[in-house]
N, C-alpha and C positions, 0 to 999 in steps of 0.2 A: 504494500500500500504506500502510495506516495504521500508523505506528510505535507500538510498545508503550511504555508508560511505564516508569520506572526500577524500579518494584517488580515488574515482570514479567520473565520470562526474555527474552533478546534473540534475534535471528536468529543462528544458530550461527556463521556466518562473519563476523559484524560486526567482529570485532577481528583478523581474520587478517592484514590488511595491516600494521597497527601491530605485531603480534606478530612477523612475519617481517622487516619492513623497518626497524623502529625498535628495538623492545625487545631482540631477540636481538643486534642489532648493538651496541647500547649496553652489553649485558652481555659483550661481547667474544667471542661465540661465533664459531667458525670458519665459513668459507664452506661447508665440508662439512657441518657441523652444521645450519646454516640450511637448506641444500638438502635435508637429510634430513627436517626438519620440514615443509618445503614438499611433499616427495614424499608424506609421510603424509597431510597434509590434502588433497592433490590426489586421492589414491587414495580417500580417504573421500568426497570430493565426487562422484567418479564412481560410487561405490556408491550414494549417495543418489539421484542422477539416473537412472543407467542400470539399476540393479537394483531399487530401490524406487520408481522413477518419481515422485519427490518434487521439487518445484521448490526451488531453494536459498533463495529469498526466504521460503518458507513453512516451512522446516525450522528449528526453534528449539532452544534448549538443552533444553527440556522433552522434545523428541522423542529426544534423545540419552540413551536409557535404557541400563541394563546389558544388557538383552536385545538392544537394537538393536546395541550395540557387539559383543556376543558373536556375533550373526549376521554382522556385518561381518567379524570375524576368521575365523569359520567359512567364509565364502565365499572368503577368501584361502587358507585351508587346503585347500579343495577344488581350488584352482588350482595346488596343489603347493608353496605357501610353507612353509618350515620353521618349527618352533616358535620358533626364535630370531628369525626375521623377524616373526612375529606379536607377539612380546614387544616388538620394536622399534617396531612400529606402535602398540601399546597405550601404550608410553612416550611416543610422540610426541603422541598424543591427550591424555594426562594433562598433558604440558607445556603444551599450548595451553589446556586447560581451567583449569589453575592460574592462567594469566595472565588468562583471560577472567573468572574468578571475582573477581579483584582489581579488575576494572572495574565489575562489577555484583554486588552482594551477593545478588541473587536467584538467581544461577547457582552459588553456593557449594555448595548441597546436591547439585546434579548432579555437580559436579567431585569432591566427596567420595565419592559413590557409585561413580563410575567408578574412582577411585583405589583402591578396595577390591577390585577384580577381581584375582584371583590370576593370575600369569603362567603360561604353559604350561611344563611340565617340559622341561628342556634337558639333554642329555648334554654335559658339559664335555669338549671335545676337547683333547688334549694339543697345546699350542702348539709349533710348530716353531722351533727356534733353530739358528743357524749357529755353527760353531766358528770360532775365531780364524784357523785355517788356511784355512777356506773364505772368510772375509771377505777375507783377504789375497790369495787366488787371484782373487777377483772384481775387486779393485782393480788387480791386475796386468794385467787385460785392457784397461785404459784407455790409449789411445794417447798418446804424448808430443807432443801438439799444444797449441796455445793453449787451445782449448776443453777438451781432455783434462786440462790442468793444473787448470783450474777445476773440472771434474767430479771429479777425484781428490781435491782438497782438500775439496770439499763432502761427498763420501761418507765420507772419512776422518774429518772433523769430526762428521758425523752419527753414525757408529759410536762414536767415542771419547767423545763428550759424552753419548751416550744421550738426546739431545734429540729432540723431535718434528720431523718434516720441515718443518712449518709454521713452527716457531720458527727453523729454520736459514735458510730462504729469506727470511725477513723481516729478517735481520741487517744492521746498518749498522756502519760502521767504529767508531763510538762505543761499540758493544756489547762490544768487545774491550778487555780490560785486561791487556796482555801484558808491559809494562815494569815488572814488580814481582817481588818475591821469590816470591809465590804467585800466578801468573797465573790469571785466571778469565774466564768468559764470562757476560755479563748478558743474559738472555732474558726475553721476555714470553710467558708460557704461557697455558693455558686460563683464561677468566674474567679476562684481563689481570693474572694473578698474576705478580709478578716472581720470578725465580729466578737464583741465582748458581751456575755450574757450574765447578769447579776444572779446570784444564788442566795436564797434565804439561809439563815444560820443553821436551821434544823437540817436542811438538806446537805449543807456543807459538812456538818458533823457526821452524817451517815456516809458521805463520800470519803472522808478522811479515814474512817474505819474500814471501808471497803478497799480503798487503795492500799492501805497497810496490809490487808489480807492478800491482795494480789501480789505485792512485792515479796511478801514472806513465802508465798506458795510457789511462785514461778519466777524465773529470771527473765522478765520481760517488762517493757514499758507500755505494752498494749493493755489498756484498761479493761476492755470487754473482749477477752481472748477465748480461743478454743484450740484444741489440739487436732491437727490434721496431718496425717502422715508422719507422726512423731515430732512435728514442729508446732510451735506456738504461733498462731495467726489470729488476726482480727475476725470477728464474726461478719458474715455477709449480710447485706440488706435483706436478702431472701430468707435467711435464717430468722431474722427478727420478725419479718412478716409472718412466717410459719408459727413461731412461738406465740405471737400476739393473737393470731387467729385461733389457736388452740385454747388459750386461756379465756378468750371472749366466748367461745362456744361453751365452755364449762360454766361461765358466769351467766349465760343466757338461760340456764336451767332455773336460776333464781330470779332473773329479771328478763321477761320475754321481750321487753322493748329494746334490748341491746341488738343492734343490727346484725344480720347474718354474716356480713362481710365487714370486719373491722381491720383497718390497716394502719401502719405507723403515721401516715399523714393525717389521719383522723384525730390522733392525739394532739398533733400540732395545731390543727384547726380548732379543736375543742378548747385548748388552753388559751388560744388567742381570743376566742369568743368570751371565755370566762373572765379574763382580765379586762377586756374592753367593757363588758357589762358591769364590772366592779368599779368602773370609773376611770380607768387609764385612758388618756386621750389617744385617738386613733393614730396620730403622728408617732407617739411613743411606741405603740404596739407595732407599727410598721418598722421602726428602728430595731426593736427587739427581734422581729422575725427576719430581718435582713432583706426586706423588700426594697427594690430600687424605686418603685412607684407606689404611692399610697393607694391607688385604685386597686392594686392587687390585694391589699390588706382588706379593703371593703368586702371582697369576696369571702374572706376568712371570718372576719368579725362582724357579727350581726347584732344590732341594738336590741336590748330587751324591751319588754312592754313598758317597764318603768322609765327607761330612757326616752322612749317615744312619748309617753305621757308628759314628762317634764319638758320635752322640747315643745310640745303643743302649748303647755302652760306659759312658756316663755314668749310664745307668739301671741297668745290671747291672755292678757292680764286678768286675774281673778275678778277684779272689780267690774270689768266689762260684762262678766257673766251675771253679775248681780244687778245690772241696770234693769229698770222696769221696761217692758216692751213699749215701743214708741206709740203703738195704736191701742194700748190698753183702754178699755171702756169706750172705745170709739169705733166699734165694729162696723156700723152702718157706713160711716164715712170712709173707713178703710176699704169696704166692699166696693163703693162707688169708684174709688181711685183705681181699683182693679178692673173696672168696666163691668161690674156685676150689679144686678138690681137688688 
């Protein structure tokens, strides 16, 4: 195949390896995020080969038109994919195209055209949150064993810190700053952004005791560790998901309102809602969660009925509610003003 020169558009998947294996890793994207991009490009590849009968080597960026992408998304829709999934695939293609256009100026126009495609309308579902009582009930299902002690501490910290599960499993002993007046947790979030999470004294005391146990039992700095192949390694996100689902299923026997599917992110969302409804300003909640945009936090933290009531009271002063109706005892005159007899 004769390679095209730099002023022409390239083979579409020319930069896919660098994008997935180098760029996204360097940008600090999580394994889950990288695999999501890989899935999108893989599904797009299959559409090109199996549906359009085009060889990968001959499919260029010029072939990636708005109509082509729309047909691709439409084919996914006919397979039963929800609008949210279609938007996810479109965002994945846009991410790759943005990277590719930075490698070859000839591809910038293609990337720009695809970026103008409007996402599919999506009904925003109400996110499920757990009450503090439900979280407590889930934690009570953890057995008092060596592994149970680790799992209880991990899930308790996951909830109380409102951190991402990926941030928790990556923790090292040096991330904890507990011997101070205001103890805190130092985490590395999305995009390798540093964040400092304050910890209440009661939790700090439990963590100090647990970390001392970890240091004395194993020669490792991984706080939440496990043995794999004779080596001490950090727990995987999937392992945390599995354990949490198991304990939630056990707790559901005592509280049927606990959702069938409980995942680590639900702990994060539930804590954010709890502290927001307890009076913490939304801006501070956003900082605690490590969100770059406060609008993202609004999806997490929902106002309570009490907060809504107080907001209404601030708009309508109580004295206004006590004012006598303007037309009291003047019903006939009021009726005539309304055009009635």
